[in-house]
Residue frames as qw, qx, qy, qz and C-alpha x, y, z in Angstrom:
[[0.619, 0.324, 0.531, 0.479, 118.19, 14.72, 102.80],
 [0.044, 0.798, -0.033, -0.600, 119.36, 17.79, 100.96],
 [0.732, 0.628, 0.211, 0.161, 119.64, 18.49, 97.23],
 [0.527, -0.551, 0.241, 0.600, 123.21, 19.31, 96.22],
 [0.009, 0.403, -0.523, -0.751, 123.03, 19.60, 92.43],
 [0.707, 0.481, 0.439, -0.275, 120.66, 19.22, 89.51],
 [0.210, -0.359, 0.673, 0.611, 122.16, 18.04, 86.20],
 [0.707, 0.436, -0.082, -0.550, 120.48, 17.97, 82.79],
 [0.519, -0.152, 0.826, 0.156, 120.54, 14.51, 81.20],
 [0.262, 0.211, -0.635, -0.696, 120.15, 13.73, 77.42],
 [0.612, 0.194, 0.615, -0.457, 116.77, 12.17, 76.63],
 [0.095, 0.132, -0.786, -0.596, 115.66, 9.94, 73.82],
 [0.145, 0.397, 0.890, -0.172, 112.16, 9.29, 74.92],
 [0.156, -0.085, -0.337, -0.925, 109.76, 10.90, 72.41],
 [0.128, 0.450, 0.827, -0.311, 106.07, 11.36, 73.05],
 [0.004, -0.498, -0.511, -0.700, 102.95, 12.92, 71.55],
 [0.129, -0.446, -0.541, 0.701, 101.34, 15.91, 73.34],
 [0.187, 0.816, 0.533, 0.122, 98.42, 18.21, 72.61],
 [0.313, -0.073, 0.048, 0.946, 99.30, 21.69, 71.35],
 [0.250, 0.409, 0.190, -0.857, 97.21, 24.80, 70.57],
 [0.552, 0.383, -0.210, -0.711, 94.21, 24.56, 68.23],
 [0.936, 0.087, 0.218, -0.261, 93.95, 20.80, 68.38],
 [0.557, 0.629, -0.542, 0.017, 97.40, 20.13, 67.06],
 [0.940, -0.322, 0.059, 0.092, 99.55, 17.23, 68.18],
 [0.155, 0.848, -0.501, 0.079, 103.27, 17.82, 68.85],
 [0.940, -0.026, -0.268, 0.210, 106.07, 15.33, 69.16],
 [0.178, -0.882, 0.323, -0.293, 108.40, 16.18, 72.03],
 [0.640, 0.179, -0.661, 0.348, 111.32, 14.73, 73.98],
 [0.644, -0.706, -0.293, -0.021, 110.89, 14.19, 77.70],
 [0.065, 0.807, -0.408, 0.423, 113.10, 16.43, 79.84],
 [0.883, -0.270, -0.342, 0.172, 115.36, 14.48, 82.20],
 [0.039, -0.814, 0.393, -0.426, 117.50, 15.48, 85.17],
 [0.725, -0.106, -0.577, 0.360, 119.84, 13.76, 87.59],
 [0.361, -0.818, 0.076, -0.442, 119.33, 15.23, 91.13],
 [0.587, 0.172, -0.638, 0.468, 122.33, 14.63, 93.44],
 [0.559, -0.742, -0.042, -0.368, 121.38, 14.56, 97.17],
 [0.066, -0.667, 0.670, -0.318, 123.59, 14.11, 100.19],
 [0.156, -0.125, 0.958, -0.206, 121.93, 10.89, 101.30],
 [0.627, -0.134, -0.460, -0.614, 119.03, 8.55, 100.64],
 [0.770, -0.368, 0.311, -0.417, 117.26, 6.26, 103.06],
 [0.307, -0.372, 0.874, 0.054, 118.90, 2.93, 103.72],
 [0.519, 0.234, 0.822, 0.023, 118.02, 0.45, 100.98],
 [0.464, 0.823, 0.283, -0.169, 116.88, 3.17, 98.49],
 [0.600, -0.077, 0.376, 0.702, 119.21, 3.63, 95.51],
 [0.072, 0.198, 0.409, 0.888, 117.07, 5.99, 93.48],
 [0.237, 0.565, 0.561, -0.557, 114.04, 8.25, 93.99],
 [0.192, 0.331, 0.632, 0.674, 111.98, 8.82, 90.83],
 [0.089, 0.589, 0.426, -0.681, 110.08, 12.08, 90.79],
 [0.097, 0.140, 0.612, 0.773, 107.81, 13.27, 87.99],
 [0.275, 0.575, 0.537, -0.552, 104.55, 15.12, 87.18],
 [0.413, 0.710, 0.011, -0.570, 102.47, 16.46, 84.29],
 [0.230, -0.194, 0.836, 0.459, 103.34, 13.69, 81.89],
 [0.559, 0.524, 0.388, -0.512, 100.33, 14.66, 79.79],
 [0.360, 0.534, -0.573, -0.507, 101.16, 12.82, 76.66],
 [0.948, 0.108, 0.240, -0.178, 100.99, 9.45, 74.84],
 [0.563, -0.346, 0.615, 0.430, 103.78, 7.25, 73.54],
 [0.289, 0.521, -0.408, -0.692, 104.49, 7.68, 69.79],
 [0.298, 0.150, -0.878, -0.342, 104.22, 4.07, 68.81],
 [0.753, -0.298, -0.308, -0.499, 101.24, 1.71, 69.33],
 [0.107, -0.631, -0.755, -0.145, 99.47, 0.96, 71.59],
 [0.010, 0.604, 0.066, 0.794, 99.88, 4.68, 72.45],
 [0.562, -0.514, -0.573, 0.303, 99.91, 4.22, 76.20],
 [0.203, -0.974, -0.048, -0.088, 99.91, 7.16, 78.53],
 [0.419, 0.709, -0.448, 0.349, 103.39, 8.57, 78.80],
 [0.467, -0.601, 0.517, -0.391, 103.66, 7.75, 82.49],
 [0.948, -0.051, 0.286, -0.127, 103.17, 4.07, 81.74],
 [0.778, 0.555, -0.163, 0.244, 105.85, 4.15, 79.03],
 [0.056, 0.764, -0.482, 0.426, 108.28, 5.88, 81.44],
 [0.716, -0.446, 0.443, -0.303, 107.64, 3.40, 84.20],
 [0.972, 0.154, 0.165, 0.070, 108.54, 0.50, 81.83],
 [0.585, 0.703, -0.238, 0.326, 111.57, 2.27, 80.27],
 [0.233, -0.776, 0.464, -0.359, 113.14, 2.92, 83.67],
 [0.934, -0.254, 0.227, -0.110, 113.18, -0.80, 84.45],
 [0.866, 0.390, -0.054, 0.310, 116.09, -1.13, 82.03],
 [0.396, 0.620, -0.272, 0.620, 118.30, 1.52, 83.74],
 [0.285, -0.539, 0.482, -0.628, 117.56, 1.56, 87.47],
 [0.221, -0.047, -0.955, 0.194, 117.04, -1.18, 90.12],
 [0.460, -0.502, -0.350, -0.643, 113.18, -1.09, 90.66],
 [0.712, -0.476, -0.509, 0.087, 113.37, -2.95, 93.97],
 [0.515, -0.309, -0.257, 0.757, 115.67, -0.20, 95.25],
 [0.070, 0.192, 0.242, 0.948, 113.71, 2.73, 93.80],
 [0.093, 0.590, 0.612, -0.518, 110.97, 4.76, 95.49],
 [0.164, 0.440, 0.540, 0.699, 108.57, 6.76, 93.24],
 [0.020, 0.521, 0.389, -0.759, 107.03, 10.20, 93.83],
 [0.159, 0.479, 0.643, 0.576, 104.21, 11.20, 91.50],
 [0.048, -0.331, -0.290, 0.896, 103.07, 14.85, 91.73],
 [0.400, 0.590, 0.521, -0.469, 99.93, 14.64, 89.61],
 [0.499, 0.697, -0.069, -0.510, 98.50, 15.12, 86.10],
 [0.324, -0.285, 0.851, 0.300, 99.23, 11.99, 84.07],
 [0.554, 0.491, 0.665, -0.099, 96.33, 11.97, 81.67],
 [0.121, 0.364, -0.438, -0.813, 96.18, 12.75, 77.94],
 [0.761, 0.350, 0.229, -0.496, 93.28, 11.99, 75.61],
 [0.843, 0.063, 0.500, 0.187, 93.77, 9.12, 73.21],
 [0.624, 0.689, 0.189, 0.317, 94.51, 11.34, 70.29],
 [0.535, -0.384, -0.053, 0.750, 96.85, 13.58, 72.31],
 [0.199, 0.381, 0.380, 0.819, 95.16, 16.53, 70.58],
 [0.325, -0.787, -0.328, -0.409, 93.15, 18.19, 73.35],
 [0.243, 0.362, -0.489, 0.756, 94.86, 20.36, 75.91],
 [0.313, -0.254, 0.425, -0.811, 93.59, 20.18, 79.52],
 [0.743, -0.154, -0.500, -0.418, 91.68, 16.92, 79.19],
 [0.418, -0.426, 0.656, -0.462, 90.96, 14.84, 82.37],
 [0.850, 0.064, -0.409, -0.327, 90.72, 11.15, 82.79],
 [0.917, -0.389, 0.069, -0.056, 91.65, 7.92, 84.47],
 [0.250, 0.755, -0.590, 0.142, 95.32, 7.55, 85.50],
 [0.852, -0.358, 0.342, -0.172, 95.12, 4.13, 87.30],
 [0.915, 0.356, -0.047, 0.185, 97.26, 2.63, 84.54],
 [0.318, 0.711, -0.399, 0.484, 100.18, 4.98, 85.36],
 [0.515, -0.597, 0.455, -0.415, 99.83, 4.29, 89.14],
 [0.975, -0.067, 0.198, -0.078, 99.80, 0.55, 88.48],
 [0.749, 0.559, -0.218, 0.282, 102.84, 0.75, 86.20],
 [0.135, 0.664, -0.487, 0.552, 104.81, 2.39, 89.05],
 [0.774, -0.476, 0.186, -0.373, 103.55, -0.06, 91.72],
 [0.830, -0.245, 0.487, 0.121, 105.13, -3.48, 91.17],
 [0.851, -0.193, -0.351, 0.340, 108.11, -4.08, 90.89],
 [0.163, 0.666, -0.257, 0.681, 109.14, -0.71, 92.25],
 [0.289, 0.016, -0.732, 0.617, 110.11, -0.51, 95.94],
 [0.021, 0.620, 0.652, -0.436, 107.18, 1.82, 96.78],
 [0.140, 0.419, 0.404, 0.801, 105.12, 4.54, 95.18],
 [0.092, -0.605, -0.509, 0.605, 103.71, 7.67, 96.84],
 [0.173, 0.269, 0.441, 0.839, 101.70, 10.27, 94.95],
 [0.206, 0.470, 0.395, -0.762, 99.18, 12.98, 94.80],
 [0.434, 0.571, 0.657, 0.231, 96.47, 13.59, 92.22],
 [0.127, -0.081, 0.185, 0.971, 96.52, 16.59, 89.88],
 [0.389, 0.387, 0.313, -0.775, 93.52, 18.61, 88.83],
 [0.593, 0.359, -0.438, -0.572, 93.19, 16.56, 85.59],
 [0.179, 0.203, -0.961, 0.058, 93.50, 13.15, 87.24],
 [0.788, -0.235, 0.024, -0.569, 90.84, 10.61, 88.01],
 [0.142, 0.303, -0.926, 0.177, 91.57, 7.51, 90.07],
 [0.699, -0.261, -0.362, -0.558, 88.53, 5.26, 90.20],
 [0.916, -0.352, -0.194, -0.009, 89.97, 2.59, 92.47],
 [0.430, -0.775, 0.460, 0.056, 92.88, 2.38, 94.94],
 [0.741, 0.493, -0.456, 0.019, 96.00, 0.76, 93.38],
 [0.901, -0.419, 0.004, 0.113, 97.63, -1.92, 95.45],
 [0.774, -0.062, 0.032, 0.630, 101.23, -1.09, 96.40],
 [0.227, 0.471, 0.073, 0.849, 100.78, 2.65, 96.12],
 [0.240, -0.551, -0.536, 0.593, 99.93, 5.39, 98.66],
 [0.098, 0.698, 0.362, 0.610, 97.70, 8.34, 97.73],
 [0.337, -0.262, -0.414, 0.804, 98.42, 11.42, 99.86],
 [0.065, -0.675, -0.353, -0.644, 95.96, 14.24, 100.60],
 [0.371, -0.768, 0.060, -0.519, 96.85, 16.00, 103.82],
 [0.875, -0.473, 0.104, -0.011, 98.65, 13.21, 105.70],
 [0.104, 0.751, -0.651, 0.025, 102.23, 12.24, 106.39],
 [0.996, -0.075, 0.003, -0.057, 103.51, 8.67, 105.98],
 [0.321, -0.705, 0.614, 0.152, 106.86, 6.99, 106.38],
 [0.933, 0.353, -0.067, 0.008, 108.70, 4.98, 103.73],
 [0.816, 0.200, -0.232, 0.490, 112.17, 3.59, 104.65],
 [0.492, -0.465, -0.294, 0.675, 112.42, 6.14, 107.42],
 [0.112, 0.128, 0.249, 0.954, 111.61, 9.05, 104.99],
 [0.137, 0.562, 0.625, -0.525, 108.67, 11.09, 106.23],
 [0.084, 0.152, 0.554, 0.814, 106.60, 12.13, 103.21],
 [0.263, 0.536, 0.536, -0.597, 103.57, 14.41, 103.21],
 [0.130, 0.091, 0.622, 0.767, 101.37, 15.51, 100.37],
 [0.368, 0.496, 0.413, -0.669, 98.28, 17.32, 99.13],
 [0.388, 0.344, 0.746, 0.418, 96.33, 16.48, 96.02],
 [0.181, 0.828, 0.506, 0.158, 94.76, 19.01, 93.69],
 [0.327, 0.257, 0.020, 0.909, 95.09, 22.78, 93.52],
 [0.049, 0.429, 0.421, -0.798, 93.56, 26.00, 94.86],
 [0.177, -0.109, -0.538, -0.817, 90.30, 26.89, 93.14],
 [0.633, -0.187, -0.012, -0.751, 86.53, 26.53, 93.29],
 [0.359, -0.205, 0.863, -0.290, 85.71, 23.58, 95.53],
 [0.764, 0.337, 0.319, -0.448, 82.93, 22.51, 93.18],
 [0.635, 0.630, -0.409, -0.181, 85.47, 21.59, 90.48],
 [0.961, 0.014, -0.247, 0.125, 87.58, 18.48, 90.22],
 [0.786, -0.173, -0.218, 0.552, 90.31, 18.28, 92.87],
 [0.180, 0.544, -0.074, 0.816, 90.21, 21.90, 94.03],
 [0.432, -0.587, -0.556, 0.400, 90.01, 23.60, 97.44],
 [0.011, 0.967, 0.093, 0.238, 89.50, 27.16, 98.37],
 [0.391, 0.635, -0.432, 0.507, 92.67, 29.05, 99.36],
 [0.426, -0.601, 0.414, -0.535, 91.97, 29.12, 103.13],
 [0.952, -0.173, 0.174, -0.180, 91.32, 25.41, 103.37],
 [0.838, 0.414, -0.226, 0.273, 94.37, 24.51, 101.24],
 [0.204, 0.664, -0.461, 0.552, 96.75, 26.69, 103.34],
 [0.634, -0.501, 0.368, -0.460, 95.38, 25.39, 106.61],
 [0.998, 0.012, 0.058, -0.029, 95.92, 21.84, 105.44],
 [0.681, 0.536, -0.287, 0.407, 99.45, 22.61, 104.25],
 [0.145, -0.717, 0.419, -0.538, 100.30, 24.43, 107.50],
 [0.831, -0.364, 0.298, -0.296, 99.28, 21.42, 109.54],
 [0.950, 0.258, -0.071, 0.159, 101.24, 19.12, 107.30],
 [0.453, 0.646, -0.344, 0.509, 104.39, 21.25, 107.60],
 [0.415, -0.684, 0.371, -0.472, 104.16, 21.49, 111.39],
 [0.959, -0.213, 0.174, -0.065, 104.69, 17.71, 111.52],
 [0.197, -0.752, 0.575, 0.256, 108.20, 18.27, 109.98],
 [0.934, 0.258, 0.246, 0.016, 108.11, 16.00, 107.01],
 [0.542, -0.351, 0.467, 0.605, 111.40, 15.32, 105.15],
 [0.082, -0.007, 0.629, 0.773, 109.69, 15.72, 101.85],
 [0.414, 0.495, 0.456, -0.613, 106.36, 17.17, 100.63],
 [0.226, 0.167, 0.761, 0.585, 104.64, 16.24, 97.40],
 [0.305, 0.590, 0.347, -0.662, 102.26, 18.88, 95.99],
 [0.544, 0.520, 0.557, 0.352, 100.58, 19.12, 92.69],
 [0.144, 0.961, 0.159, 0.172, 100.35, 22.90, 92.75],
 [0.663, 0.181, -0.165, 0.708, 103.67, 24.71, 92.50],
 [0.274, -0.804, -0.216, 0.482, 104.53, 27.60, 94.78],
 [0.408, 0.907, -0.018, 0.102, 105.59, 30.80, 92.98],
 [0.806, -0.005, -0.072, 0.587, 109.35, 31.12, 92.44],
 [0.380, -0.598, -0.042, 0.705, 111.71, 34.10, 92.51],
 [0.004, 0.292, -0.424, -0.857, 110.92, 35.39, 89.02],
 [0.641, 0.293, 0.078, -0.704, 107.87, 35.62, 86.69],
 [0.559, 0.321, -0.699, -0.309, 109.06, 32.61, 84.66],
 [0.197, -0.010, -0.933, 0.302, 108.77, 30.45, 87.80],
 [0.479, -0.331, -0.212, -0.785, 104.98, 30.65, 87.96],
 [0.414, -0.231, -0.855, 0.211, 102.95, 29.34, 90.87],
 [0.428, -0.769, -0.427, -0.208, 100.97, 30.20, 93.91],
 [0.167, 0.595, -0.361, 0.699, 102.43, 33.11, 95.94],
 [0.643, -0.558, 0.185, -0.491, 100.46, 32.14, 99.10],
 [0.990, -0.102, -0.067, 0.071, 101.92, 28.65, 99.08],
 [0.623, 0.442, -0.285, 0.579, 105.38, 30.06, 98.54],
 [0.180, -0.670, 0.279, -0.664, 104.94, 32.50, 101.47],
 [0.841, -0.439, 0.114, -0.295, 103.84, 29.69, 103.82],
 [0.932, 0.144, -0.166, 0.290, 106.75, 27.45, 102.74],
 [0.419, 0.559, -0.282, 0.657, 109.15, 30.29, 103.39],
 [0.345, -0.604, 0.321, -0.643, 107.89, 30.74, 106.94],
 [0.937, -0.244, 0.016, -0.248, 107.83, 27.04, 107.88],
 [0.648, -0.494, 0.551, 0.177, 110.46, 24.49, 108.89],
 [0.276, 0.563, -0.612, -0.483, 112.70, 23.69, 105.87],
 [0.783, 0.106, 0.605, -0.101, 111.81, 20.68, 103.79],
 [0.101, -0.162, 0.712, 0.676, 112.03, 19.46, 100.15],
 [0.568, 0.459, 0.373, -0.572, 109.01, 20.10, 98.02],
 [0.225, 0.036, 0.818, 0.529, 108.34, 18.08, 94.83],
 [0.372, 0.588, 0.408, -0.591, 105.67, 19.79, 92.73],
 [0.347, 0.229, 0.681, 0.603, 104.28, 20.31, 89.22],
 [0.169, 0.786, 0.546, -0.235, 101.29, 22.15, 87.58],
 [0.229, 0.960, -0.076, -0.143, 103.34, 25.09, 86.40],
 [0.873, 0.203, 0.025, 0.443, 106.44, 24.32, 84.33],
 [0.275, -0.881, 0.190, 0.334, 109.57, 26.22, 85.31],
 [0.583, 0.740, -0.334, -0.028, 112.43, 26.88, 82.91],
 [0.365, 0.380, -0.791, 0.313, 114.79, 25.19, 85.39],
 [0.662, -0.385, -0.610, -0.205, 113.62, 22.74, 88.05],
 [0.637, -0.309, -0.513, 0.485, 115.40, 23.83, 91.26],
 [0.065, -0.726, 0.072, -0.681, 115.03, 26.68, 93.73],
 [0.530, -0.271, -0.635, 0.493, 116.12, 27.07, 97.35],
 [0.223, -0.864, -0.276, -0.357, 114.25, 29.43, 99.62],
 [0.060, 0.707, -0.422, 0.565, 115.91, 31.67, 102.22],
 [0.685, -0.477, 0.366, -0.412, 114.68, 29.43, 105.09],
 [0.220, -0.390, 0.890, 0.085, 116.39, 26.36, 103.45],
 [0.727, 0.330, 0.536, -0.275, 113.31, 24.80, 101.86],
 [0.111, -0.330, 0.709, 0.613, 114.23, 23.31, 98.54],
 [0.679, 0.471, 0.272, -0.494, 111.72, 23.16, 95.68],
 [0.241, -0.138, 0.836, 0.473, 112.07, 20.60, 92.80],
 [0.588, 0.455, 0.122, -0.658, 109.58, 21.42, 90.09],
 [0.364, -0.108, 0.885, 0.270, 109.08, 18.27, 88.04],
 [0.597, 0.599, 0.257, -0.468, 106.35, 19.49, 85.63],
 [0.775, 0.612, -0.096, -0.124, 106.86, 17.65, 82.38],
 [0.183, 0.699, -0.675, 0.149, 110.17, 16.30, 83.69],
 [0.943, -0.170, -0.279, 0.056, 111.63, 13.02, 84.85],
 [0.067, -0.786, 0.503, -0.354, 114.00, 13.57, 87.82],
 [0.890, -0.119, -0.414, 0.147, 116.13, 10.74, 89.29],
 [0.311, -0.845, 0.320, -0.296, 117.41, 11.50, 92.76],
 [0.895, 0.095, -0.347, 0.263, 120.70, 9.77, 93.63],
 [0.579, -0.787, 0.061, 0.203, 123.11, 10.00, 96.49],
 [0.344, 0.849, -0.397, 0.065, 126.54, 11.49, 95.90],
 [0.387, -0.542, 0.738, -0.103, 128.04, 8.65, 97.87]]
C-alpha cells in the first residue's frame, strides 16, 4: 500500500476545545481524503485519526472521538472500514483545560462495533481502564488485519515515571525491532520530526525511520500544517493530529 495523494475535504463537524488561559474555543475538525494505490481485500476505507481532544458542541457533550465515530456511519460502510487510532482522545468535561488526561474507553468502544476492525495506540493523555472488545491495543507488537501487517507503539519519549512514557533508548530499541519485522503500516502516537521547523517531532524517531525498510507511519502528538511527508527511503508519514483522514483506493 502506497499513498498517492492527500486532498483537503470541507468539514462541517464543529467541536469545543480548550484554549489558553482556560478559554474554550469552537473549531471545525480538519478532514482529508487520502488516495492509496490499493487497500486489503474487503476493506473499502481506512479511518485514521488522533488528538481529537475536544467535546461535541451540543448535549450530551460527548468526547469528539465518539461523535466522529457516529457521524461516519452515515457516509462510509462501517463493515468495510478499518480504524487506526493514534492516541490522545480525552478532553475534560468543560473543554477548558489544556493537556488534561482521562478515560478514553468510550471512544474505543464507539469505533469497535459495527466497524470492521479497530487498531490503536494510546497517547500520553489517554487512560484505558479495561480492554475494549473488538479492538486491538498495540504497544510494540505487529498484528495482521485482512492481510495488512500493522505495528504500533503507545505513548511518547519521556520520563518513564510519567503516564505512557519511555526513555529514548528503550523507545528506539522497541521501534527498531518493530520495523525489522517489515510491517505495512506503523501507528505511533509520537510524531517523527519532519523536513522543516513547522513539522515538529522527534528527530531520533525520524532518523531511525529514514534508515529502516520503507513503511507507512500514522502518527499524532505534534500537529503539522499539512499531513503528508515522504522520506528519502520511501517511508511515508501521515500526521493525523487533530485530523480525520479517510484512506481510499484510487481503483
